[in-house]
C-alpha positions in Angstrom: 4.0 -4.6 74.5 3.3 -5.8 71.0 5.4 -4.4 68.1 3.8 -2.8 65.1 5.0 -4.5 61.9 2.6 -2.7 59.5 5.3 -0.1 58.6 7.7 -2.7 57.3 7.0 -5.3 54.6 7.3 -8.8 55.8 9.7 -11.4 54.4 6.7 -13.1 52.8 5.6 -10.0 51.0 9.2 -9.4 49.8 9.4 -13.0 48.5 6.1 -12.7 46.6 7.3 -9.5 44.9 10.6 -11.1 43.9 8.8 -14.3 42.6 6.4 -12.1 40.6 9.2 -10.2 38.9 11.1 -13.4 38.1 7.9 -15.0 36.6 7.3 -11.8 34.5 10.9 -11.9 33.2 10.6 -15.6 32.4 7.4 -14.9 30.4 9.1 -12.1 28.5 12.0 -14.4 27.7 9.8 -17.2 26.5 7.6 -14.9 24.3 10.0 -12.5 22.5 8.8 -9.6 20.5 10.6 -10.6 17.4 12.4 -13.7 16.0 14.8 -14.3 13.2 13.1 -16.6 10.6 14.2 -18.1 7.4 11.9 -17.5 4.3 11.4 -21.3 4.1 9.7 -21.3 7.5 6.9 -19.2 6.0 6.7 -21.5 2.9 8.6 -18.9 0.7 10.7 -20.5 -2.0 14.1 -19.2 -2.8 15.4 -17.6 -4.9 13.3 -14.6 -5.4 11.7 -14.1 -8.8 11.6 -11.0 -10.9 8.3 -10.5 -12.7 7.2 -7.9 -15.3 3.5 -7.1 -15.5 2.0 -5.0 -18.2 -1.5 -3.5 -18.2 -3.6 -0.4 -18.8 -5.1 1.7 -16.0 -8.5 3.4 -16.9 -9.2 6.6 -14.9 -12.8 7.6 -15.5 -13.7 10.8 -13.6 -16.7 11.9 -15.7 -19.4 10.3 -17.7 -20.8 6.7 -17.4 -19.3 4.3 -14.9 -17.1 6.8 -13.0 -14.2 5.0 -11.2 -12.5 8.0 -9.6 -14.4 10.3 -7.2 -13.3 13.5 -5.5 -14.1 13.1 -1.8 -12.4 16.0 -0.2 -11.2 19.5 -1.1 -10.0 22.5 0.8 -12.8 25.2 0.8 -10.7 28.1 -0.4 -7.5 28.8 -2.2 -6.0 31.7 -4.2 -4.5 29.3 -6.7 -6.5 28.0 -9.7 -4.7 24.6 -9.7 -6.6 21.5 -8.5 -4.1 21.4 -5.5 -5.9 20.4 -2.3 -8.2 17.7 -3.7 -8.3 14.0 -2.6 -9.8 11.4 -4.9 -10.8 7.7 -4.2 -10.3 5.3 -7.1 -11.6 1.9 -8.2 -10.1 2.0 -11.7 -10.1 -0.9 -14.1 -6.8 -2.6 -15.2 -7.1 -4.2 -18.6 -4.8 -6.0 -21.1 -5.2 -3.4 -23.8 -6.1 0.4 -24.0 -9.7 -0.6 -24.8 -11.7 -0.4 -21.6 -13.8 -3.3 -22.9 -10.8 -5.6 -23.2 -10.0 -8.4 -20.8 -10.0 -7.3 -17.1 -6.8 -8.1 -15.2 -7.9 -6.4 -11.9 -8.5 -3.0 -10.4 -6.4 -0.2 -9.0 -8.0 0.7 -5.6 -6.9 3.5 -3.3 -6.5 7.2 -3.1 -4.6 10.0 -4.6 -4.1 13.6 -3.6 -3.2 16.6 -5.8 -0.1 17.8 -3.9 1.5 20.5 -6.0 0.7 24.2 -6.3 2.7 24.6 -9.5 2.1 21.4 -11.6 -0.2 18.4 -11.9 1.5 16.1 -9.4 -0.2 13.4 -7.4 0.6 11.5 -4.2 -0.6 8.0 -5.1 -1.4 5.4 -2.5 -3.2 2.4 -4.0 -3.2 -1.3 -4.6 -3.2 -3.3 -7.8 -5.8 -6.0 -7.0 -5.4 -8.8 -9.5 -8.2 -11.2 -10.5 -6.7 -13.1 -13.4 -4.7 -16.3 -13.6 -2.0 -17.2 -11.1 -2.2 -13.6 -9.7 -5.9 -13.9 -8.8 -6.4 -12.6 -5.2 -2.9 -11.1 -5.1 -2.1 -7.4 -4.6 0.8 -5.0 -5.1 0.9 -1.8 -3.1 2.2 1.4 -4.7 3.1 4.6 -2.8 4.7 7.5 -4.5 4.8 10.8 -6.4 3.2 10.9 -9.9 4.0 14.0 -11.9 1.2 13.4 -14.4 2.5 15.3 -17.4 6.0 13.7 -17.3 6.5 11.3 -20.2 7.3 8.4 -17.9 6.6 8.4 -14.2 8.2 5.9 -11.8 6.6 5.0 -8.4 7.8 2.5 -5.9 6.1 -0.9 -5.3 6.4 -1.2 -1.5 4.9 -4.6 -0.8 2.3 -7.1 -1.8 0.1 -10.1 -0.8 -0.6 -13.5 -2.1 2.0 -14.5 -4.7 3.5 -11.0 -4.2 4.4 -11.4 -0.5 7.5 -9.4 0.4 7.4 -7.7 -3.1 9.5 -4.8 -3.9 10.1 -3.0 -7.1 8.8 -0.1 -9.2 5.9 0.8 -11.5 6.4 2.8 -14.7 3.4 4.8 -15.8 3.1 6.4 -19.3 0.0 8.3 -20.4 -1.6 6.5 -23.4 -4.5 8.9 -23.8 -5.9 11.8 -21.8 -9.0 13.9 -22.5 -8.4 17.4 -21.2 -12.1 18.2 -21.5 -13.4 15.2 -19.4 -10.3 14.4 -17.4 -10.6 10.7 -18.3 -7.5 8.9 -19.2 -5.7 5.6 -19.9 -2.3 5.0 -18.5 0.0 2.2 -19.6 1.8 0.5 -16.7 5.0 -1.6 -16.7 5.6 -3.0 -13.3 8.8 -4.8 -12.2 8.8 -6.6 -8.9 11.0 -9.0 -7.0 8.9 -11.5 -5.0 8.8 -15.0 -3.6 6.4 -17.5 -5.2 
């Protein structure tokens, strides 16, 4: 009488499973998820450089050539503050407080009004530079901006182009602000460590 081998895996099946597992492990070993690299392997020159950038940020929310637009707002609130609004920006960065002065780049991103009790923003934006050796490079800023504080400090969390691996901070100081229109000019001093 013939034996029924269908209930037990054969030696060949077992061998195929083992070989499959070994080849999978070998593939994982040869393609690791992460590697330790030296900055020079990415073309980054040591040592890091500390740069100071100075410019003026023009927020235009009303009038001609609006650069900041409210795109979302909660439908109801019992508070008269602007809390609950989200604004998208494409603000000009210039060398002087005059909006017609030389353009250094743009601040592009979003901010949200995040406080019930004061004018405080959560800022998430990039400084996109178009001038000189910084042309095509960006710095990313993410942080709290208590608008009516004399000087506000927000972290620079990264960058691109000549600002790869950037870290530092941005100091913002209101130069002018029109309470009637909401338009304003902010002076920025940005300090960043970066490779070049």
